[in-house]
SESEKOL-715366 format. One record per residue (C-alpha): residue in one letter; y, z, x. Coordinates in steps of 0.25 Angstrom, whole numbers, plus 2048, in hexadecimal, padded with zeros to 3 digits. Example, Ala and Ser with C-alpha at 12.3 -4.5 7.8 and 13.67 -1.06 7.14 Angstrom:
2
a7EE81F831
s7FC81D837
end
This chain:
278
m7F5804825
k7FD80A81A
h80C80881B
d818809811
a826805811
a82C80781F
m820810824
t81C80B831
g80F811834
f80281382E
t7FE821833
s7F482A82C
d7FF835829
w80882A822
l7FC82681A
s7F9834816
l807837813
r80882B809
e7FA82C802
p7FE8367F7
a80A82D7F4
d8018217F3
t7F78287EB
a80282D7E1
a80881F7E0
r7FC8167DE
d7FB80F7D0
v7F08157C8
t7EE8097BE
l7EC7FF7C9
t7E18087D0
t7DA80B7C3
r7DA7FC7C0
l7D47FA7CE
v7C98057CA
e7C67FD7BD
m7C57F07C4
t7BB7F57CE
r7B37FE7C5
r7A77F47C5
q7A67F37D3
s79C7FC7DB
p7A17FE7E6
v7AF7FB7E5
r7B37F57F3
f7C17F77F9
i7C87F1805
d7D47FA808
l7DE7F3811
g7E77FB81A
c7DF808816
g7E681281F
t7E081F81D
g7D981B810
a7E381F805
n7E18137FD
q7D28167FC
r7D58257FA
y7DD8217ED
l7D48167E8
a7C681B7EB
p7C58277E2
r7CA81E7D6
i7BF8147D8
a7B38177CF
g7A68157D6
p7A18117E4
q7AB80A7EE
e7AC8047FC
w7B9804804
l7BD7FB810
l7C9802817
v7D17F8820
d7DC7FC829
s7E27F8836
d7E480783B
a7D680C840
a7DA81B840
l7DF81A831
l7D381282D
d7CA81C833
q7D182782C
a7CF82081F
r7C081E822
q7BD82C826
t7C483381A
s7BF82980F
r7B682F804
w7B1821801
p7A8817808
v7B180F811
d7B080481C
a7BC804825
r7C27F882D
c7CD7F8837
i7D47EA834
d7E27E5836
l7E57E0828
a7EF7D682D
t7E47CE833
g7D77D382E
l7D67D081F
d7CB7C6821
a7C27D1827
l7C37D8819
p7B77D780F
i7C07D3803
a7B77CF7F8
a7B47CF7E9
e7B47DE7E3
v7BC7E37EF
v7C97EA7ED
v7D37E87F8
t7DD7F37F8
a7E87F9800
s7F38037FF
a801801805
l7FD7F480C
l8037E8805
d8127EA808
l80E7E9817
v8077DC816
s80C7CE816
d80B7C380C
s8027BB814
w7F97C7816
l7F97CA808
m7F57BC804
r7E97BD80E
l7E47CA807
i7E67C47FA
e7DE7B87FE
r7D37C1804
c7D37C87F6
r7D37BC7EE
s7C87B57F5
g7BF7C17F5
g7C27C57E6
a7C87D37EA
v7D17DD7E2
a7DD7E17E9
f7E47EF7E7
f7F07F27EF
a7F87FF7EE
l8058057F2
s80D7F87F7
y81B7FC7FA
d8247F37F0
g8327F67F6
r8368007EC
m83C80E7F1
t8458177EA
f84A8257ED
a8508317E7
p85A8367EA
s85F8287EC
d8678257F9
v87181A7FB
d868813805
d85B8147FE
e85B8057F9
w860800807
i85580780E
r84B802803
r84F7F3806
l84E7F5815
v8407FB814
n83B7F080B
r8407E6816
h8397EE820
q82C7ED818
l82C7DE81A
n8297DF829
d81C7DC82F
k8127E782D
g8077E0834
f8047D682A
g8107CD82C
p81D7CE824
a81A7D9819
l81B7D780A
g8227E5809
p8277E87FC
e8227DB7F6
a8147DE7F9
a80F7E27EC
l8167D77E4
r8117CD7EE
a8037D27ED
c8037D17DE
d8087C37DE
r7FE7BE7E9
f7F27C47E2
a7F67BE7D5
e7F77B07DB
a7E97B37E1
s7E47B47D2
y7E47C47D2
d7E77CD7C7
v7F27D67CD
r7F87E37C8
s8027EC7CF
a8097F97CD
r8138027D3
s80D80D7DC
d81A8147E1
w81C8207EA
n82482B7E2
l8278347ED
e82C8427E9
p83484D7F1
h8278537F6
d8238467FC
t82B84A809
q823844814
l82083780D
q82F835809
q833838818
r82A82E81E
l82E824814
i83D826816
e83C826825
g83381A825
w83D81281C
a849816824
r842811831
a83E80482A
a84C802824
a852804832
e8497FA838
v84E7F082E
a85D7F3830
p85E7F983E
d86D7F983D
e86C802831
s86380D838
a86E818836
r86F815826
c85F815826
h85F82282D
g86A828824
w861824818
l85582A81E
e85C837820
r862838812
r85483580C
l84E83F815
a85784A811
h853847802
i845849806
t84985680D
r85085B801
g8448587F8
d84A84E7EF
s8458417F4
r83D8387EB
i83882A7F0
n83281F7E8
v82A8147F0
g8268087E8
h8188037EA
q80F7F97E3
d7FF7F97E0
v7F97EB7DE
l7EB7E97D8
a7E67DA7D8
s7D87D67D3
p7D37C77D3
r7D47C17C5
s7C67BB7C8
l7C07C97C8
r7C57CD7BB
n7B77CD7B5
s7B17D37C2
f7B97E07C2
h7B97EA7B6
e7C77EC7B1
s7CB7F57A5
end
């Protein structure tokens, strides 16, 4: 259930393709803070929303000192089964439609609710329901890699900014949770958690794609051009022209792309004395 700007599928090959970029992008400081906050817990219990093939667990689990338990949640049974079978840590796996199934999750005190590349897909009303579940249960929340609307290219093209604006409009479409928050997701999550009496920290976790990231760049460019054409069908020829020029840069080996993301860590203020913080 992992999706990024203008990508329209959650296939295993796409998740595998993006995982190295995700790993390189994630903010180390926030992850370290989460590790310190949970140091006194044994085991540390996680609920991973929209886990896909388990990339979020593969990143976080080795960094957690001591025993841990994972509840992996996704609506795609095949991806969920892959995540369960390849996990090196104890897991429970549940196939749940997150759009309607939040109440089925055991969100409670000393649980870390986490997700990667999810918040930009959800609606404000869904986010509020999740935050209320976290608040009432006393759970910590850690959300990585929410797309924040920024994308830059080198070498630049006259239509880069035009495409970016169209893609960001496309990101607001319903992704199964209602009208999506899209590029505003991380900022909205910070505000909503703060309103719910949480201590909130955020940090950039940008993709910085180099010329050797050929396949990932190509998939992104193709997805963005397709999304832009859906938003502006009368400008499909212009979108295609942009696509061809950007693909030519990839072929020549001089293409660099930055994609803006945000990581968000939120902990209940009432738990300041329950968690060990450095």
